[in-house]
N, C-alpha and C positions, 0 to 999 in steps of 0.2 A: 487434567481436564481444564479447558479454558473456562473463564469465569463468566459465562453467560448467565444472566439472572432472569427471574420471572418478569413478565410484563404486568404493569400495575395500572389500574384506573386511578386517576388522581383527583381529589377534591380538596381545594384549599379554602379555608374559612378565614377571611381577614377581618380584623376588628380595629377600628380607628375612632378615636374620641371626637365627637362633634361639640358636646357641652357636658357639664357634669352629669354622669349617669346615663348619658345618651350617646349611642355609638352607631357608626355605620357598619353594617355587616355586608361583606362582599364575598360571594361564592364564585370561585374560578374552577372550572372543570377541564381536565386534559384527558382526551381519549387517545390511547396509544396506537389505535388502528386508524386514526384519521389525521390528515395533514391540515384540516380546516381548523381555524381558530374559533373556539366557542365563546360567544359573548358572555361576560360575567353577569350574574344577577346581583342586584344591590337592594338593600332595605335598611330600615332603622330599627334599633332595639334599645330598650331601657334595661339596664342591669344595675340595680341598687346593691352596692356591696354590703351595706349594713344588714339588709334583709337576708342576704345569702349567709352572712355570719351566724344568724339566728338558727340556721338549719344545719349547723356543723355536726350535730349528733344524730342526724337523720340522712345517711348517705343516699338512700334511694330517692327520697324527696328532694334532696339537694340536686341530684343529677337531673331529675325531671323538671325542676324549676329552671335550671340552666337551659335545658332544651326548649322549654316553653318561651323563655325570653329571647333566646338566640333565633328561633324559627317562628317568631310571632307573626311575621308577615306570611300570608298564605301563598303568595306567588313564589317567595323564596323557598318555602317548605316543599312546594310542588316541583320546583326546579331541582332541588336536592333529590326528591323521590324519583323523578324521571332518570336522573343521571345514575343513581345507585341501581335502579332496576336494569338499566341498559348494561351496566358493568356486570351485574349478577347473572344476567341472561347468557353472557359469554364466559362465565366461570372465572372472571378476573378478580384477583385480590384488590381491594381498594385501599389506597393510601390517603388518610385524612390528616391534613396538616392544619393546625391552628396557628395562624399568624397574628400575633399581637403587635400592632404597629408601635413605633416610638412615641406616638402621642398618647398611648394608653398603658403605661407601665404598671399602673395599679391593678390591671386585670390579671397580672401574673400571680397575684395572691389568691385567686379563686381556684377551686379544686376541679379543674377541667377534666381530670382523669375520671371523674364521676359522671361526666356528660353522657346522656342517653341518646341513642339514635331516635330521631323524632318519628320514624316509621315503625321500627321493630321494638322500640322501648327497651333496648338492650344496651348495656354499657359498652361504649366504644373501646375502652382501654384494655379490656380482657378478651377481645375477639381476635382470632387469628385470621379472620376474613377481612377485618378492617384494621389497618395498622395506624395507630394514633400517635402523633407527636406534636410538640409545640415547636413551631418553626420560627427561627430568629433571623431577621435581616440585620446586617451590620455593614460597616464601611471598612472592614479589614480585607484587603485584597491580596493577602499572601496566598500563593498557590498551595492548595492542599494536595500533597503528594502521597498517594497511596503506596503501601509497601506490600510485598508478597506475604501471603499467609504464613509461610515458614519463618519469616523474619519478625513476626509480631513480638513485641516485648512490653513489659509492664513494670512500673515502679509502685511499690506499696509504701505509703507514708502514714504513720500513726503518731499522733501527738498525745503525750501523757504527762502534762504538767504535774509537778508535785505539790501544788498549792491550790488545787481545784476546790477544796473544802470551803475556802473563804468566799467562793462564788456560788456556793450551794450546789455544786455539781459532784457527781460520783467520779471516783478515780477511774482512769482508763487502764485496763489490763493490756498493755502493749503487746506482750507475747501472744496472748490469745487472739487479739485483733489481727495481728500479722498472720498467725496460723490460719484463721478463718479466711482471710483474704487469699492466701496461697491455695486453700482448698477450693475457693470459688473460681480462681484463675487457672485451674488444672488444665494443662495442655498449652499454656502460654508461658513463655520464659519470663520470670519475674525476679526482681531484686527488691530488697527492703532498704529504705533510707532511714537513718536515725534509729536503727534497731538497738544499738547499744549506746547511742548518744541522743541528746535532745534534738527534736525536730525543729530547727530554726527556719525562718523564711529564706535566708541565703542558702542554707543546706538543701532545702526543697527545690529552689530554682536551679541550683547547680546539678541536682540529680536529673532534672528533666531537660536541661539545656541541650545535651547531645542529640536530642530528638527521640521521643518515645511514642509508642502507640497509645498506651493506657496509663493513666494515673489513678490509683485507688487510694483515696484520701479519707482517713478516719480522724475526726477531731470534734471537740465541742465548739460552740459558738454562742453568740449573743446578738440580740436585736433590741437594744434599749429603746424605750419610747422616745421618739424624736431624734434618735441618733442613727448613724450609719451602721449597717450590719458588720460584724467582725468575727473572725475565727480565732480560737485559742491555740496558737502554736506555742513554741517555747523559746526562752532565751538560752544563753550558754550555760546557765546554772540550772536549767531544767524547770524554771518557774514559768508562769503564764506570760506569754507575749501576745498582746491583742493586736491582730493584723486586720486592718480594714479590708473588707471584701474588694473595694475599688483598688486598693494598693496591690493586692494579689493579682487581680485581673490585669492591671496595668503592666506589672512585671512580666506576666505571661504574654501579653500582647507585644512586648518588645523582643521576644525570642524569635530567632530565625524560623523555627517551626514549633508551633504549639502542640501539646499532646492531642492526638486525634479523638480520644475519648477520656473524659474525667468522670469518675464515679465518686460521689461524695457520700460515703456510707455512714450509717448511724452507729453509735457506740453501743456497747453491751447494756448501757443504762437506759435504753429506749423503753417506751411505755407499754401498757397493756393493749390487748387486741381491741378492746372497746373504748380506748382512750383516743379520741379524735382531735384532741387539743394540739396546739403548736407551741412548743417551748422555745426558749431562746436559741437552742442549737439548730433545731429544724427550721426555724424562721430565718436564721442567718444563712443556712445552707441553701434553702429555696430562693433566698434573695441573691445569693452569689451566683446561682446557675445561669440566669440570663446575662449577667455581667460577663461571665466566662465565655458564653457563646458570642456575645458582642465583641469580646476581645480576640476572637479568632479561633476558639476551640470548636471543632466541627460537631461534637456531640457531648452532652453533659447529662448525667443522671444524678438527681438529688432527691432526698426524701422530704416530703412536704408535711409530715406529721410524725408523731411518736410511733413509728413503725415497730412492731415486735421483732425480737431477735429470731423467733421461729419463722416469721415471714421472710426475713433477710436470708436466713440459712437455707430456706427452700428456693427462693426466687433467684438470687444472684448466681449460684452455680448453674442453674438452668439457663439463665441469660447468657453467660459466657460460653456454655456448651453449644447453644444454638448459634451464637455469633461465629463460632469456628466453622459452622456448616457452610455459610454463604456470605458472611461479612455484613449482612443486612441488620443494622442496629434496631430499627423499628420493629422488624419481624421478630427478632430475638426478644425484645422487650414484651411484645404481645404474648409470646409463648410463656415467658416468665410470669407475667401477671396472670395468665390463664391458669398456671400451675397453682396459684394461691387464690383463685377466684372466689372460693368459699370462705376465705378469711375476710374479716371486716375491714382490714387495712390494706387490701390488695391494690387499691388505687394510689397509695402513697408514693411509690416511685414515679417520679416525673421525668420524662425524656425531653430534652431541649436539643433541637437539631438545626444546623445550617446547611445540611446536605440534602438536596432533593432526591438523590439516588439512595441515600441511607446507607451507603457502603463505606467501610473503612479499610478494607484490604482487597487484594485481587489474587488470583491464582494464575500464574503464567502458563501459556500454552498457545498452540495455533488455533485459529478460528475454525470452528467445526470439528475440532479434534475430539476423539473419544478415547478415554483411558490412555492418554499420552501416546497414542499410536499414529504418529504423523508419517504418512507414506513416503515423503520425499527426503527424510533424513539421510538415507543411504546415498542418494545422488548429490546432496549438498556436501556430505562428508567426502565423497569421491572428488568433487571439484576442489575442495579445500586442500586435501592431501596432495593433489597434483598441481596446486598453485594456479588453477584456472578459476580464480574468483577475485573480485574486487570489493573490498569494504568501502561503502559510501557513507561517510561519517558526518553526522549532524552536530549542531552546537550543544545538544543536550547530553552528549556522551560524558561530559565532565561535570554534570550537575551536582554530584556529591561533593565536588571541590568548590564550586562557586554559586550553587543554588539554581542554575539554569537560566535560560534567556527570558522566560516569563517573569522570574524574580528580578532579573536585570531590568527589564522593561518597566515592571511595577515600581521599582525604587526610583528609576529615572523619572517616571511619570509623577511620582509623589514630590520629588525635588523640584520639578519644573512646572508644577501646577497644570498638568495635562488636562484639557477641558472636555475631552470626548467621553463617550459612554464607558461604563466600568469595564466591560469585557474587552474593549479596545486598548486599555492601558496595559494589557499583557502581551500586546503585539509590538515587538521591538521596532519593526519597520515603521509602524504608525507613530510610535512615540518619538523616534529619532527624526521622522519627517516634521513633526511639530517643533521639536527643538531646533532643527536646522532652519525652519521657516522663521521661528521666533528670534533666533540668534543668527548662526550661520553654520554651514556644513562642517567647517573645521572645528568649531566649538562642539558640535554634536559628536564628532568622532572622538575628540578628547574626553568628553563626558562619559561615553561608553567605556573607553579604556580605563578611566579612573574608577568608574563604578565597578567594573569587573575586578580590578585589583583590590578594591575594598572588600568585595564579597569573597575573593580568594583568600584574603588575609584572615577573615573571621574564623573559619574552621581550623586554620593552621595555628591560630593563637587562642582558640577556645572560647570565642564569643563575639558578640556584635560590638562590644565596647573595646575593641582591640586598639592598642597603641603601636602595634608593630609597624616599623618604618623600614622597608627594604626596597631595593631596586626591583623592577619587574623580573629580571633574570634570576635574582636570588629567590624571589617568591615562587617562580616556576620550578626552580630546582628543588625547593622544599616540597612542593606539590608532587613532583615526579618521584621523589624519594619515597613518598607515601604510597604512590601507585605501584612502583616497581617492587617494593617490599611486601605488597599484598598480592598473593597469587590469585586471588579471586577478583581483582579489580579489572574492569573492562580494558583499560589501556595496557595492563600487563598481559592479559590473554591475547589481545590483538597483536601486541609486539612479538609474541612467540609464534604467531601463525606465519606460514610461508607466503605471504602476499608480496607481490612485487610492485603493486600500485595501490595507493590509498587515495581515494577521492574525498577531499576534506572540505566540508561546507562551513567549518568553524573558523573564526578569526584567530584562534589561539593555537600556538605551536606545541600543545601538550603531547600530541601523538608523536611529533617529530622528536621531541626530547625523550619520550618513552622508548622509542626505537634505539636512540643512541644509548640509553641507559641499559639496554640488554645486549649491547655490543655490535649493533648493526650500524651501517653507514648510510643513513637516509639522505635524500636530496629534496629540499623544499623548493617547490615550483610555484610561482605566483605570476599571474597574467596582468599586464598593464592595459587598462581598457578606457581610462578616463582621458578627457582632453580632446582637442580638435584634431590631433594627429591620428592617423589610422592606427588602430590597436595592433600590437605586435605579439605574435606567439612567442612564448618563452623558449629559450634554447637550453635544455638540460645538459649538464656536463656528461652524465652517463646516458648515452643514446639508447641503450637497452636496459630497462630496469630489471632487477633481480631481487630475490628474497633477502639477500644480505645487503643489497644496495638499492632499496626501494625508492620510488618516487612518492612524495607526499604533496599532492597537487591541491593547493588552496584555491578552490574555485571562486570564492567570493572575497578573496583578499586576506590580509594578514595584519594583526595589530602591529603598530610601529611603521606601517606602510599605508597611511591614510588614503593615498592616491589609488590604492588597489581595492579598498574596501567597498563592498556593495552593501550599503547600510540603510538608507531611507527608501521609501516607496519610489521616489523619483529615480534613485540609483538603480533599482531593479528594472525599471522601464529603460533607462539609458543603457544598462548592461545588455538587455535583450537586443536593443538596436545595434550595439557594438558587435554582438555575436552574429548579427545578420550581415554585417559588413565583412567580418573576418572570423572564421571559426576559431574560438579561443581554446578549444580542446585539441591537444596535439594529435597528429595522425596516429602515432603509436598507441596513445591512450584510446582513441576511438576504435582502432582495430581490436584492442584487448577487450573493450566494453562489449563488442558484438559477439565475443567468443567466451565470455566469462559469466559465472553465476554472480549476481549482485547481492550484497548484503547491506541493506539500508539500516543503519544503526544510529541512534541518538537524534532522531528527528521527531518532531510532531508532524504527522503526515499532512496536516493542514497548513503547515508553515510555508512562507514565501520561498525560503531556500529550497525546501524539498520540491515544491511544485515547479519552480523554474528549472531546477536541475533535472527533475524527472522528465519534463517535457523536452529539455535539450537532448536527453538520451533517446527517448522513445520516438521522437518525430524525425530522426535522421534516417537516411536510407540504410538498409542492411539489418534493420532490427528484427526481420523475420527469423534470422538465425537464433535470436535470443529466446524465441518461443520454445526452442528445444531444450532449454536449460532451466534449472530451478533457481528462483529468486525469492528473497525473504525481505519483508519490511517489518521492523520491530516497532511496536507502538504501545505505550502505556495507555490504559483506558482513557477515552476522552473525558475531560474534567468539566465540572459544572461552571467554572469561571468563563469558559468559552462556548459551551453548548447548552441550550435549554433542554434538549432531549438526548441524553447520553446514549441510550440504547439504539435510537434511530440513527444517531451519528455513527455508531459502530457498524450498523448494517450498510450505511452509505459508503463508509471507507472500504469495507470488504468488497462491495460491488464495484467500486471505482477501480480497484486494483485487480479485478478479476481477469483483465486482459481483453483485447478486442481482435480485430481482423489482423493487425500486425503488431500491436503492443504486447509485450510479454506479460504473463500472469505473475503477480507478486503474492506469495502466501503471507498472510498477516499473522504475526506472532504477537499476541497480547501479553505484554510484560515489559520489563526494562531491558536495556541492552546487556546489563550484567546478567540477568536471568537467562537470556538467549545464549550468550557466549559461554556461560558455565555449562548449559545443556549441550551446546555444540561440542565443547571439549569432552564431555562425558561420552557423547556419541562417537566422536573421533576415536577415543580410546577403545570403545567397545567395537567399533568397526575394524580396527586393526587386528583384533583378536579373531573376529569372525570372517575377515576377508579371505577368500580362497587363494591358494598359491597360483600365480599366473606365470605362464611361460613367455619369455621375451620373444616376440614374433615380429619379423619385418613384414610390412604390408605386402611386399612382392611375393611373400611365401604363399599368399592365398591365390595367386594366379596360376 
């Protein structure tokens, strides 16, 4: 089933310091059923931290006092009440996000999970109708890449120094802690790091560097008065190694992909149910959580008090079980807290999020699909088996090898001080337009090629600090060896399919080399379109493409040939002008396009390359014949870096490709290209078994 999620009403409570103990409160409301922008409500609030500390042993009174202070302004309280009533009347679940701005880090020390609803006088954090989290803003622009539910993986890390007694701390039973973590993570593939060896900081970073979904960390910590928080990991001899929270966060921020969820769990030595004090360990953990979120970790769960082991044993298994249902972290946390709502420490798990959608995984499938029953699989498989299909390949197809074009654009933007809005720094055409204007186009072209090679080097050499120095050809050979040896890789599956034409919107010849790697004899075709001369159509050596001698048509140019690359925003406009002067798509290619099922793979469907190429195909004469065929566009869920409303964007994309009077309908497959190609191969194998035996018939026999 595709991963459509529930619709939520959203209320964001922003807090920004104006002066000591005086804060601006900003309420922003988002109605999922309205395109209108709702003006935020603002007020002032006085929140004395010392007075709140005096209520530490009175949870109910603590939560009421927080609500009274936060909603002291009557207009603000009424705005909240109206919004909540409007959402309740439509049966919407409400997502409440507490945004503590950079000017008010001291507010993280408050127990916001005890906050009461000012209307219902009920605790936010244990309600399944109101999903509560602490929302973190940060300047980490790494693209958060969700993974399929089936691929979720976790690392369990438990630190058990052998000299804790000198710090007045109880020993950590590593075996028991790891066993408890494995029990909580039931249903998620997990490995333990440092199970038989000390848990060192380098060992921990090495374990999460390949890219993991969940880090489950168990360790002591300390927050000495006047000093920075630290965690107690180990040195090579197993003794305590004090690791500053900032140092751990910094090293995680330098990874190509941070863990999607970090759970900082309490040790067996946690406190009594009625002990609401904060010891050094919980203080350090709760201080680490916002630092990790600011370092780029999408979600962090930390304990903000001496939570009992009984509450941990009850809540965390429920949290992970619920997380596996729909991937919604805040909903899973609400259910987990609700499970222990009658326990006095139910508020202690704090959730820090930088994901507005709250989701960390997706389940691949076609839009609107029910029980994986997509009606057009048979027709798609029939077109593929008979070679009547054309893969239309985007630049994201090899993202596992180099991180994708958003990552490419992001790093280039960082290096060249890109000045525009944060979401625009993920748009390669915009970033290269800036670089080209600030320097020149030749420099921009070389910068993109150099950055691509650097990002390609990192996974091949095991990390971002790679010193590998190889020629582009040697690097591409290494990458292709990895693809060809992996039967599940998109390039390998594509190379094994009987396509005679591949329409390639990437600048990288990875597909060309993959085809050669499986014994085919492909021909790379590149159109020259730049300059004052009339563009010329390329003249392929093989006039008729075939499955063993396919064309790989690089529509927007090729690395190493900067004159052919369609790179900047201006390039795309110039390219369209050039195509109006002379059709750059070969007649043979155009004829095949009109009679083939198209498989759009490796695109962001909002990308310039896709939109230009799509319009070049569907606006030419003869596209009526394409409506009789099945076409597929593969698209990973819209991400929050580019879209403010992910669910509405999904609906827009699905309606855009629904087809029109003459345009073909494209069925949207939500997932990665690898997800789709694996499923295509499974259906191809199944269809061969189920296909009825057919008699060879000459068309004249019917006359």
